[in-house]
C-alpha positions as CSV (number, residue, x, y, z in Angstrom):
1,X,10.5,4.4,17.8
2,X,9.7,6.7,15.0
3,X,6.1,8.1,15.0
4,X,5.3,6.7,11.5
5,X,6.4,3.2,12.7
6,X,4.1,3.5,15.8
7,X,1.2,4.3,13.5
8,X,1.7,0.9,11.8
9,X,1.9,-1.1,15.0
10,X,-0.3,-4.2,14.8
11,X,-0.8,-3.9,11.1
12,X,1.5,-6.7,9.8
13,X,-1.4,-9.0,9.0
14,X,-3.2,-6.2,7.3
15,X,-0.2,-5.7,4.9
16,X,-0.6,-9.3,3.9
17,X,-4.4,-8.9,3.5
18,X,-4.0,-5.8,1.3
19,X,-1.6,-7.7,-1.0
20,X,-4.1,-10.6,-1.3
21,X,-7.2,-8.5,-1.7
22,X,-6.5,-4.8,-2.4
23,X,-9.2,-2.3,-3.0
24,X,-7.1,-0.6,-5.7
25,X,-3.6,-1.1,-7.3
26,X,-1.8,1.7,-9.0
27,X,1.4,1.9,-11.0
28,X,4.0,4.3,-9.6
29,X,4.5,7.4,-11.7
30,X,8.2,7.4,-11.0
31,X,9.0,3.7,-11.4
32,X,7.0,1.4,-13.7
33,X,8.3,-1.6,-11.8
34,X,6.6,-0.5,-8.6
35,X,2.9,-1.1,-7.8
36,X,1.0,0.6,-4.9
37,X,-1.6,-1.7,-3.2
38,X,-4.3,0.2,-1.3
39,X,-7.1,-0.6,1.2
40,X,-9.0,1.8,3.4
41,X,-9.2,1.3,7.1
42,X,-11.9,3.3,8.9
43,X,-10.1,2.7,12.3
44,X,-6.4,3.0,12.7
45,X,-4.3,4.6,15.4
46,X,-4.7,7.8,13.5
47,X,-8.4,7.6,12.4
48,X,-9.5,6.5,8.9
49,X,-6.6,6.0,6.5
50,X,-5.6,4.2,3.4
51,X,-2.9,1.5,3.9
52,X,-0.5,1.6,1.0
53,X,1.9,-1.3,0.5
54,X,4.6,-0.5,-2.1
55,X,5.9,-3.5,-4.0
56,X,8.8,-3.5,-6.4
57,X,8.8,-6.1,-9.3
58,X,11.7,-7.4,-11.2
59,X,12.0,-10.1,-13.8
60,X,12.8,-12.8,-11.2
61,X,11.3,-11.4,-8.0
62,X,9.0,-9.0,-6.2
63,X,9.4,-7.6,-2.7
64,X,7.7,-5.2,-0.3
65,X,9.6,-1.9,-0.2
66,X,7.5,-0.2,2.4
67,X,4.0,0.2,3.8
68,X,2.4,3.3,5.3
69,X,-0.9,5.0,6.2
70,X,-2.0,7.9,4.1
71,X,-5.0,10.3,3.6
72,X,-5.2,9.8,-0.2
73,X,-4.0,7.6,-3.0
74,X,-1.0,8.7,-5.0
75,X,-1.4,9.6,-8.6
76,X,-0.8,6.8,-11.1
77,X,-2.6,4.6,-13.5
78,X,-5.1,2.2,-11.9
79,X,-4.4,-1.4,-12.9
80,X,-6.9,-3.0,-10.3
81,X,-9.8,-3.1,-10.4
82,X,-9.7,-3.2,-14.2
83,X,-12.3,-1.1,-16.0
């Protein structure tokens, strides 16, 4: 098992929670059809990290591309919370 997959072990429900109640949502800088949903977790297998769930939107559908733990949010326009 890849080490990045092990870091996500037991976080399937958290992916759903982040999609329902993100702390922040940003637009991808490389693909305007992609949104990055974030929530911070103080305790993960690798200490405090942001959980990022990457969602691709099309005219008819949306789907999760990937999810990962990260130290910081990627650059991109914040669309949630609105200012």
